[in-house]
ZADREN-47456 format. One line per field, with one value per atom (N, C-alpha, C): residue number from 1; residue in three letters; atom name; x, y, z. Coordinates in steps of 0.2 Angstrom, whole numbers, plus 5000, padded with zeros to 4 digits. Example, Ala and Ser with C-alpha at 12.3 -4.5 7.8 and 13.67 -1.06 7.14 Angstrom:
k	1	1	1	2	2	2
r	ALA	ALA	ALA	SER	SER	SER
a	N	CA	C	N	CA	C
c1	5066	5062	5066	5064	5068	5064
c2	4972	4978	4984	4989	4995	5000
c3	5039	5039	5039	5035	5036	5039
! end
This chain:
k	1	1	1	2	2	2	3	3	3	4	4	4	5	5	5	6	6	6	7	7	7	8	8	8	9	9	9	10	10	10	11	11	11	12	12	12	13	13	13	14	14	14	15	15	15	16	16	16	17	17	17	18	18	18	19	19	19	20	20	20	21	21	21	22	22	22	23	23	23	24	24	24	25	25	25	26	26	26	27	27	27	28	28	28	29	29	29	30	30	30	31	31	31	32	32	32	33	33	33	34	34	34	35	35	35	36	36	36	37	37	37	38	38	38	39	39	39	40	40	40	41	41	41	42	42	42	43	43	43	44	44	44	45	45	45	46	46	46	47	47	47	48	48	48	49	49	49	50	50	50	51	51	51	52	52	52	53	53	53	54	54	54	55	55	55	56	56	56	57	57	57	58	58	58	59	59	59	60	60	60	61	61	61	62	62	62	63	63	63	64	64	64	65	65	65	66	66	66	67	67	67	68	68	68	69	69	69	70	70	70	71	71	71	72	72	72	73	73	73	74	74	74	75	75	75	76	76	76	77	77	77	78	78	78	79	79	79	80	80	80	81	81	81	82	82	82	83	83	83	84	84	84	85	85	85	86	86	86	87	87	87	88	88	88	89	89	89	90	90	90	91	91	91	92	92	92	93	93	93	94	94	94	95	95	95	96	96	96	97	97	97	98	98	98	99	99	99	100	100	100	101	101	101	102	102	102	103	103	103	104	104	104	105	105	105	106	106	106	107	107	107	108	108	108	109	109	109	110	110	110	111	111	111	112	112	112	113	113	113	114	114	114	115	115	115	116	116	116	117	117	117	118	118	118	119	119	119	120	120	120	121	121	121	122	122	122	123	123	123	124	124	124	125	125	125	126	126	126	127	127	127	128	128	128	129	129	129	130	130	130	131	131	131	132	132	132	133	133	133	134	134	134	135	135	135	136	136	136	137	137	137	138	138	138	139	139	139	140	140	140	141	141	141	142	142	142	143	143	143	144	144	144	145	145	145	146	146	146	147	147	147	148	148	148	149	149	149	150	150	150	151	151	151	152	152	152	153	153	153	154	154	154	155	155	155	156	156	156	157	157	157	158	158	158	159	159	159	160	160	160	161	161	161	162	162	162	163	163	163	164	164	164	165	165	165	166	166	166	167	167	167	168	168	168	169	169	169	170	170	170	171	171	171	172	172	172	173	173	173	174	174	174	175	175	175	176	176	176	177	177	177	178	178	178	179	179	179	180	180	180	181	181	181	182	182	182	183	183	183	184	184	184	185	185	185	186	186	186	187	187	187	188	188	188	189	189	189	190	190	190	191	191	191	192	192	192	193	193	193	194	194	194	195	195	195	196	196	196	197	197	197	198	198	198	199	199	199	200	200	200	201	201	201	202	202	202	203	203	203	204	204	204	205	205	205
r	MET	MET	MET	GLY	GLY	GLY	THR	THR	THR	ASP	ASP	ASP	ARG	ARG	ARG	ALA	ALA	ALA	GLY	GLY	GLY	LEU	LEU	LEU	ARG	ARG	ARG	HIS	HIS	HIS	ILE	ILE	ILE	VAL	VAL	VAL	ALA	ALA	ALA	ILE	ILE	ILE	THR	THR	THR	SER	SER	SER	GLU	GLU	GLU	LEU	LEU	LEU	ALA	ALA	ALA	ARG	ARG	ARG	SER	SER	SER	SER	SER	SER	ILE	ILE	ILE	HIS	HIS	HIS	GLY	GLY	GLY	GLN	GLN	GLN	THR	THR	THR	SER	SER	SER	LEU	LEU	LEU	ASN	ASN	ASN	ARG	ARG	ARG	THR	THR	THR	LEU	LEU	LEU	ALA	ALA	ALA	LEU	LEU	LEU	ALA	ALA	ALA	SER	SER	SER	GLU	GLU	GLU	PHE	PHE	PHE	ASP	ASP	ASP	SER	SER	SER	GLU	GLU	GLU	PHE	PHE	PHE	LEU	LEU	LEU	ILE	ILE	ILE	ALA	ALA	ALA	GLY	GLY	GLY	GLU	GLU	GLU	LYS	LYS	LYS	SER	SER	SER	PHE	PHE	PHE	VAL	VAL	VAL	THR	THR	THR	ASP	ASP	ASP	PHE	PHE	PHE	ALA	ALA	ALA	ASN	ASN	ASN	ALA	ALA	ALA	ILE	ILE	ILE	ILE	ILE	ILE	CYS	CYS	CYS	ASN	ASN	ASN	VAL	VAL	VAL	ASN	ASN	ASN	ASP	ASP	ASP	PRO	PRO	PRO	LYS	LYS	LYS	ASP	ASP	ASP	PHE	PHE	PHE	ALA	ALA	ALA	GLU	GLU	GLU	ALA	ALA	ALA	ILE	ILE	ILE	VAL	VAL	VAL	ASP	ASP	ASP	LEU	LEU	LEU	ASP	ASP	ASP	LEU	LEU	LEU	ARG	ARG	ARG	ILE	ILE	ILE	HIS	HIS	HIS	ALA	ALA	ALA	ILE	ILE	ILE	ALA	ALA	ALA	ILE	ILE	ILE	HIS	HIS	HIS	ASP	ASP	ASP	ALA	ALA	ALA	CYS	CYS	CYS	ARG	ARG	ARG	PRO	PRO	PRO	LEU	LEU	LEU	THR	THR	THR	ARG	ARG	ARG	THR	THR	THR	GLU	GLU	GLU	GLN	GLN	GLN	VAL	VAL	VAL	LYS	LYS	LYS	ASN	ASN	ASN	ALA	ALA	ALA	ILE	ILE	ILE	ALA	ALA	ALA	ALA	ALA	ALA	PHE	PHE	PHE	SER	SER	SER	LYS	LYS	LYS	ASP	ASP	ASP	VAL	VAL	VAL	ASP	ASP	ASP	GLY	GLY	GLY	VAL	VAL	VAL	ARG	ARG	ARG	PRO	PRO	PRO	THR	THR	THR	ILE	ILE	ILE	ASP	ASP	ASP	PHE	PHE	PHE	THR	THR	THR	GLU	GLU	GLU	THR	THR	THR	LEU	LEU	LEU	LYS	LYS	LYS	PHE	PHE	PHE	VAL	VAL	VAL	ASP	ASP	ASP	SER	SER	SER	ASN	ASN	ASN	SER	SER	SER	VAL	VAL	VAL	ILE	ILE	ILE	GLU	GLU	GLU	GLU	GLU	GLU	THR	THR	THR	LEU	LEU	LEU	ASP	ASP	ASP	ARG	ARG	ARG	SER	SER	SER	SER	SER	SER	VAL	VAL	VAL	ARG	ARG	ARG	ARG	ARG	ARG	VAL	VAL	VAL	SER	SER	SER	THR	THR	THR	PRO	PRO	PRO	GLU	GLU	GLU	ILE	ILE	ILE	ILE	ILE	ILE	ARG	ARG	ARG	LEU	LEU	LEU	SER	SER	SER	ALA	ALA	ALA	ILE	ILE	ILE	ASP	ASP	ASP	ILE	ILE	ILE	LYS	LYS	LYS	GLY	GLY	GLY	GLU	GLU	GLU	ASP	ASP	ASP	SER	SER	SER	GLY	GLY	GLY	TRP	TRP	TRP	PHE	PHE	PHE	VAL	VAL	VAL	THR	THR	THR	LEU	LEU	LEU	THR	THR	THR	ALA	ALA	ALA	SER	SER	SER	ALA	ALA	ALA	LYS	LYS	LYS	LEU	LEU	LEU	LEU	LEU	LEU	ASP	ASP	ASP	ILE	ILE	ILE	PRO	PRO	PRO	GLY	GLY	GLY	ASP	ASP	ASP	PRO	PRO	PRO	GLU	GLU	GLU	ALA	ALA	ALA	LEU	LEU	LEU	ARG	ARG	ARG	ILE	ILE	ILE	ASN	ASN	ASN	SER	SER	SER	ALA	ALA	ALA	ASP	ASP	ASP	ASP	ASP	ASP	ILE	ILE	ILE	ALA	ALA	ALA	LEU	LEU	LEU	LEU	LEU	LEU	GLU	GLU	GLU	SER	SER	SER	PHE	PHE	PHE	ALA	ALA	ALA	HIS	HIS	HIS	TRP	TRP	TRP	ARG	ARG	ARG	LYS	LYS	LYS	SER	SER	SER	ALA	ALA	ALA	SER	SER	SER
a	N	CA	C	N	CA	C	N	CA	C	N	CA	C	N	CA	C	N	CA	C	N	CA	C	N	CA	C	N	CA	C	N	CA	C	N	CA	C	N	CA	C	N	CA	C	N	CA	C	N	CA	C	N	CA	C	N	CA	C	N	CA	C	N	CA	C	N	CA	C	N	CA	C	N	CA	C	N	CA	C	N	CA	C	N	CA	C	N	CA	C	N	CA	C	N	CA	C	N	CA	C	N	CA	C	N	CA	C	N	CA	C	N	CA	C	N	CA	C	N	CA	C	N	CA	C	N	CA	C	N	CA	C	N	CA	C	N	CA	C	N	CA	C	N	CA	C	N	CA	C	N	CA	C	N	CA	C	N	CA	C	N	CA	C	N	CA	C	N	CA	C	N	CA	C	N	CA	C	N	CA	C	N	CA	C	N	CA	C	N	CA	C	N	CA	C	N	CA	C	N	CA	C	N	CA	C	N	CA	C	N	CA	C	N	CA	C	N	CA	C	N	CA	C	N	CA	C	N	CA	C	N	CA	C	N	CA	C	N	CA	C	N	CA	C	N	CA	C	N	CA	C	N	CA	C	N	CA	C	N	CA	C	N	CA	C	N	CA	C	N	CA	C	N	CA	C	N	CA	C	N	CA	C	N	CA	C	N	CA	C	N	CA	C	N	CA	C	N	CA	C	N	CA	C	N	CA	C	N	CA	C	N	CA	C	N	CA	C	N	CA	C	N	CA	C	N	CA	C	N	CA	C	N	CA	C	N	CA	C	N	CA	C	N	CA	C	N	CA	C	N	CA	C	N	CA	C	N	CA	C	N	CA	C	N	CA	C	N	CA	C	N	CA	C	N	CA	C	N	CA	C	N	CA	C	N	CA	C	N	CA	C	N	CA	C	N	CA	C	N	CA	C	N	CA	C	N	CA	C	N	CA	C	N	CA	C	N	CA	C	N	CA	C	N	CA	C	N	CA	C	N	CA	C	N	CA	C	N	CA	C	N	CA	C	N	CA	C	N	CA	C	N	CA	C	N	CA	C	N	CA	C	N	CA	C	N	CA	C	N	CA	C	N	CA	C	N	CA	C	N	CA	C	N	CA	C	N	CA	C	N	CA	C	N	CA	C	N	CA	C	N	CA	C	N	CA	C	N	CA	C	N	CA	C	N	CA	C	N	CA	C	N	CA	C	N	CA	C	N	CA	C	N	CA	C	N	CA	C	N	CA	C	N	CA	C	N	CA	C	N	CA	C	N	CA	C	N	CA	C	N	CA	C	N	CA	C	N	CA	C	N	CA	C	N	CA	C	N	CA	C	N	CA	C	N	CA	C	N	CA	C	N	CA	C	N	CA	C	N	CA	C	N	CA	C	N	CA	C	N	CA	C	N	CA	C	N	CA	C	N	CA	C	N	CA	C	N	CA	C	N	CA	C	N	CA	C	N	CA	C	N	CA	C	N	CA	C	N	CA	C	N	CA	C	N	CA	C	N	CA	C	N	CA	C	N	CA	C	N	CA	C	N	CA	C	N	CA	C	N	CA	C	N	CA	C	N	CA	C	N	CA	C	N	CA	C	N	CA	C	N	CA	C	N	CA	C	N	CA	C	N	CA	C	N	CA	C
c1	5193	5196	5194	5191	5189	5195	5193	5197	5200	5206	5209	5206	5205	5202	5206	5212	5217	5216	5213	5214	5207	5202	5195	5193	5190	5187	5180	5176	5170	5166	5161	5157	5151	5148	5141	5137	5133	5128	5123	5122	5115	5111	5107	5103	5096	5094	5088	5088	5084	5082	5080	5077	5074	5079	5085	5090	5091	5088	5088	5082	5078	5073	5075	5071	5073	5070	5073	5071	5072	5067	5067	5073	5073	5078	5085	5086	5092	5090	5094	5092	5095	5093	5094	5102	5103	5110	5115	5113	5119	5119	5114	5115	5120	5118	5124	5132	5131	5138	5141	5137	5141	5142	5138	5140	5146	5148	5153	5160	5158	5164	5167	5164	5164	5171	5171	5175	5181	5179	5184	5183	5189	5189	5190	5191	5192	5187	5181	5176	5173	5170	5169	5161	5158	5152	5151	5145	5144	5137	5136	5130	5130	5124	5123	5125	5127	5131	5127	5120	5114	5116	5117	5116	5122	5129	5135	5139	5135	5139	5142	5139	5141	5148	5150	5155	5161	5167	5174	5175	5174	5176	5170	5169	5162	5165	5161	5161	5155	5156	5150	5149	5142	5140	5134	5130	5124	5124	5124	5125	5119	5114	5109	5109	5115	5117	5125	5123	5131	5136	5134	5141	5143	5139	5142	5145	5143	5146	5153	5153	5159	5165	5162	5167	5170	5165	5167	5173	5172	5176	5183	5183	5189	5193	5191	5195	5198	5197	5200	5206	5210	5217	5216	5212	5211	5216	5220	5226	5224	5218	5216	5214	5211	5210	5201	5198	5191	5187	5179	5176	5170	5167	5161	5156	5151	5145	5139	5139	5133	5127	5122	5115	5114	5113	5112	5104	5099	5092	5090	5096	5095	5097	5093	5095	5097	5093	5093	5098	5103	5108	5113	5115	5117	5125	5129	5136	5138	5135	5135	5134	5130	5129	5135	5138	5144	5149	5151	5156	5155	5149	5147	5150	5148	5150	5158	5160	5168	5172	5169	5171	5170	5165	5164	5167	5169	5174	5181	5183	5189	5193	5198	5202	5198	5192	5188	5183	5181	5175	5177	5174	5175	5170	5164	5158	5155	5153	5148	5142	5137	5132	5126	5124	5119	5112	5107	5102	5098	5091	5086	5080	5077	5072	5065	5063	5057	5051	5047	5041	5035	5033	5026	5025	5018	5016	5017	5019	5020	5016	5011	5008	5009	5009	5008	5002	5001	4994	4993	4988	4988	4984	4983	4981	4974	4971	4962	4963	4969	4971	4968	4968	4967	4974	4974	4979	4983	4989	4990	4995	4999	5004	5007	5007	5010	5017	5021	5030	5032	5036	5040	5045	5042	5047	5053	5054	5062	5066	5063	5068	5070	5067	5067	5070	5075	5079	5078	5078	5078	5085	5088	5096	5097	5102	5104	5112	5113	5121	5124	5131	5135	5137	5138	5141	5148	5151	5159	5162	5165	5168	5174	5178	5184	5185	5191	5191	5193	5196	5198	5193	5186	5181	5177	5178	5174	5177	5170	5171	5167	5169	5165	5161	5164	5160	5155	5155	5151	5144	5139	5132	5130	5123	5121	5119	5121	5119	5115	5114	5110	5114	5120	5124	5126	5129	5130	5134	5139	5142	5143	5145	5145	5151	5150	5155	5158	5164	5167	5161	5161	5156	5161	5166	5169	5168	5166	5167	5162	5166	5164	5159	5153	5149	5145	5144	5142	5136	5131	5126	5126	5125	5125	5119	5116	5111	5111	5106	5105	5100	5101	5096	5090	5083	5077	5075	5077	5078	5081	5086	5090	5086	5080	5075	5077	5076	5077	5072	5073	5067	5065	5059	5058	5052	5049	5044	5044	5039	5038	5034	5029	5026	5032	5037	5042	5045	5044	5048	5043	5038	5033	5035	5036	5038	5045	5049	5056	5057	5053	5053	5050	5045	5043	5048	5051	5057	5062	5064	5069	5066	5061	5057	5057	5056	5057	5063	5068	5076	5077	5075	5076	5074	5067	5064	5066	5069	5072	5078	5082	5089	5089
c2	4928	4924	4917	4913	4907	4900	4896	4890	4888	4886	4881	4874	4872	4866	4861	4862	4855	4855	4858	4858	4857	4854	4853	4847	4842	4836	4837	4834	4835	4828	4829	4822	4822	4818	4817	4813	4815	4812	4809	4803	4799	4800	4804	4806	4802	4799	4795	4791	4786	4781	4784	4790	4795	4797	4798	4800	4796	4790	4786	4788	4793	4795	4798	4797	4799	4806	4810	4817	4817	4817	4816	4811	4805	4799	4799	4804	4804	4803	4800	4800	4805	4808	4813	4811	4806	4803	4805	4802	4803	4811	4815	4822	4826	4823	4826	4824	4816	4814	4818	4821	4824	4829	4833	4840	4839	4836	4833	4834	4829	4828	4834	4839	4845	4849	4848	4851	4846	4839	4835	4828	4826	4820	4813	4815	4811	4811	4814	4815	4808	4809	4803	4803	4797	4796	4794	4796	4794	4792	4787	4785	4778	4777	4769	4764	4759	4753	4751	4751	4748	4752	4760	4764	4766	4764	4765	4758	4753	4746	4746	4749	4749	4754	4758	4763	4760	4762	4760	4766	4771	4777	4780	4775	4776	4777	4781	4782	4780	4774	4771	4774	4778	4780	4784	4785	4789	4796	4797	4806	4810	4807	4811	4813	4809	4809	4814	4821	4823	4821	4819	4816	4810	4805	4800	4802	4806	4808	4811	4816	4819	4814	4809	4804	4800	4799	4796	4800	4806	4811	4812	4812	4814	4808	4801	4795	4795	4799	4799	4802	4799	4803	4806	4813	4816	4821	4823	4827	4833	4836	4842	4846	4853	4857	4859	4857	4858	4853	4851	4846	4851	4849	4852	4846	4846	4841	4842	4838	4840	4835	4836	4831	4829	4822	4818	4820	4823	4823	4830	4834	4840	4840	4837	4835	4842	4848	4853	4858	4857	4862	4863	4869	4871	4873	4872	4873	4880	4885	4891	4892	4888	4888	4885	4880	4878	4883	4885	4890	4896	4899	4904	4902	4896	4894	4894	4891	4890	4897	4902	4908	4910	4910	4913	4910	4904	4901	4904	4907	4911	4910	4913	4911	4914	4918	4921	4918	4912	4908	4900	4896	4889	4886	4889	4884	4889	4887	4891	4887	4890	4886	4890	4889	4892	4891	4897	4897	4901	4900	4903	4906	4913	4915	4910	4910	4906	4911	4910	4914	4912	4905	4903	4905	4906	4908	4902	4903	4897	4898	4893	4894	4888	4890	4885	4884	4876	4874	4868	4869	4865	4859	4852	4847	4847	4853	4854	4857	4859	4862	4870	4872	4879	4883	4888	4892	4895	4894	4897	4904	4905	4909	4909	4914	4915	4916	4912	4913	4919	4923	4928	4924	4926	4923	4924	4931	4932	4929	4925	4921	4915	4913	4905	4906	4901	4901	4893	4892	4885	4884	4878	4877	4873	4875	4872	4868	4865	4862	4864	4865	4861	4866	4861	4865	4864	4869	4869	4869	4865	4866	4864	4869	4868	4862	4857	4851	4852	4858	4859	4863	4863	4867	4860	4853	4848	4846	4845	4843	4837	4830	4825	4825	4829	4830	4836	4839	4846	4843	4849	4849	4849	4846	4847	4854	4857	4865	4866	4860	4859	4859	4858	4858	4849	4848	4839	4837	4841	4837	4841	4840	4843	4848	4854	4859	4860	4864	4869	4874	4875	4881	4888	4887	4894	4896	4890	4890	4896	4900	4906	4903	4904	4901	4906	4906	4911	4907	4911	4909	4914	4911	4914	4913	4918	4917	4912	4906	4900	4901	4896	4895	4891	4895	4893	4886	4884	4878	4872	4874	4868	4864	4863	4860	4852	4851	4843	4839	4833	4828	4825	4827	4825	4818	4819	4814	4813	4808	4807	4811	4816	4821	4827	4828	4834	4832	4825	4823	4827	4827	4830	4837	4841	4848	4849	4845	4846	4845	4839	4838	4843	4848	4854	4860	4860	4865	4862	4856	4854	4855	4854	4855	4863	4867	4873	4876	4873	4876	4874	4867	4865	4869	4871	4875	4882	4886	4891	4892	4887	4887	4886
c3	4853	4846	4849	4845	4847	4847	4850	4850	4845	4843	4837	4838	4830	4830	4832	4832	4835	4843	4847	4853	4855	4850	4852	4850	4854	4852	4852	4846	4846	4848	4851	4854	4852	4848	4847	4852	4855	4861	4859	4860	4857	4863	4864	4871	4871	4865	4865	4859	4858	4853	4848	4849	4843	4839	4841	4836	4830	4831	4823	4820	4821	4818	4811	4807	4800	4798	4795	4793	4785	4782	4774	4772	4774	4772	4775	4780	4783	4790	4795	4802	4805	4810	4816	4817	4819	4821	4816	4809	4803	4802	4802	4800	4806	4813	4817	4817	4813	4813	4808	4802	4796	4799	4803	4804	4810	4814	4818	4814	4808	4804	4800	4799	4796	4800	4807	4813	4815	4813	4818	4815	4810	4809	4813	4820	4825	4830	4829	4834	4837	4843	4846	4847	4849	4850	4857	4860	4867	4868	4872	4873	4877	4878	4881	4876	4880	4875	4869	4870	4865	4860	4861	4856	4853	4855	4852	4850	4850	4849	4841	4837	4829	4829	4834	4833	4837	4833	4836	4841	4838	4843	4848	4852	4857	4864	4868	4874	4878	4881	4884	4891	4891	4896	4897	4903	4902	4901	4894	4893	4897	4898	4901	4909	4910	4917	4918	4919	4920	4923	4929	4932	4928	4927	4922	4916	4913	4907	4909	4913	4916	4917	4921	4923	4917	4912	4906	4902	4901	4898	4902	4908	4913	4912	4912	4911	4904	4899	4892	4892	4889	4888	4880	4881	4874	4872	4876	4875	4872	4873	4870	4876	4874	4881	4881	4876	4876	4872	4874	4870	4867	4862	4860	4859	4862	4863	4858	4855	4849	4852	4852	4854	4846	4847	4841	4839	4843	4842	4841	4837	4835	4827	4823	4816	4812	4814	4809	4811	4816	4818	4812	4811	4805	4807	4802	4802	4806	4804	4807	4814	4818	4824	4828	4824	4827	4827	4821	4820	4825	4828	4831	4838	4840	4847	4847	4843	4841	4844	4839	4839	4845	4849	4856	4862	4861	4866	4866	4871	4873	4879	4880	4887	4893	4891	4896	4899	4894	4896	4897	4901	4902	4898	4896	4893	4888	4883	4878	4876	4875	4872	4869	4862	4860	4863	4864	4866	4863	4864	4861	4863	4861	4865	4866	4871	4872	4871	4866	4864	4866	4867	4870	4876	4878	4885	4889	4895	4900	4906	4908	4913	4918	4925	4931	4931	4930	4931	4938	4941	4947	4946	4950	4948	4945	4946	4944	4937	4934	4928	4929	4935	4936	4936	4932	4930	4937	4939	4946	4944	4939	4937	4930	4927	4921	4922	4918	4921	4915	4917	4914	4908	4901	4896	4896	4898	4898	4903	4907	4911	4908	4902	4900	4893	4893	4886	4885	4878	4875	4874	4877	4875	4870	4867	4860	4861	4855	4855	4849	4848	4853	4860	4865	4873	4870	4871	4871	4878	4880	4888	4888	4891	4894	4899	4897	4901	4908	4910	4917	4921	4917	4921	4922	4919	4922	4928	4933	4940	4940	4942	4942	4950	4954	4961	4961	4955	4954	4955	4956	4955	4948	4947	4940	4939	4934	4933	4926	4924	4917	4911	4912	4905	4905	4899	4898	4903	4906	4911	4917	4924	4930	4930	4931	4931	4938	4938	4944	4946	4951	4954	4952	4950	4948	4939	4936	4928	4926	4921	4918	4911	4912	4906	4902	4896	4891	4887	4886	4882	4876	4869	4864	4859	4856	4851	4847	4847	4844	4838	4832	4829	4830	4829	4832	4828	4822	4818	4822	4827	4829	4836	4833	4840	4842	4846	4847	4847	4845	4844	4851	4854	4860	4859	4854	4853	4846	4844	4837	4833	4837	4835	4832	4835	4834	4826	4824	4818	4812	4811	4806	4807	4812	4812	4809	4812	4809	4801	4799	4792	4788	4791	4787	4787	4792	4792	4787	4787	4782	4773	4773	4767	4765	4770	4770	4767	4770	4769	4762	4760	4753	4749	4749	4745	4743	4750	4749	4747	4746	4743	4737
! end
């Protein structure tokens, strides 16, 4: 049974200036803010000072540094038991993916996040562009958001484990199936791809 909304605070993390990129007339950030508002009227926004100066409900920190992000969250008096962190550079994340993550978050786990199968062929290449090894795709996943994390599992002295914040070594973590279209904008080239997905969705609906 998933966590109740009253005990869950949603945080939109502005991970890059590319969050300001527009997808069919709406920025990736605004799409993510709208998604978070569906679940939490008091959601927070986290990012570097230059990214969050326009917001009153801001957490100023480096969201790409798990320890810095963890310290910023621990310093807050949230009075809740868990957080859901949304990446503002994932404009096509659907409501259903958030619902699925919330539903999977239970007393038996400390962290839940959607992940997606990696279907491309991965090669290790040396400095001379010679292929040294083909990586087993079954050992690789694309990580998506939201990441739902129990506050008691956050450890500011912990090691980076690939989550938004550093966690205790004993944290029980769960990956659930994610939506392949919830891709991250990593470069300007990704915008055209996501616009094509958004156009396809609109045409199909």
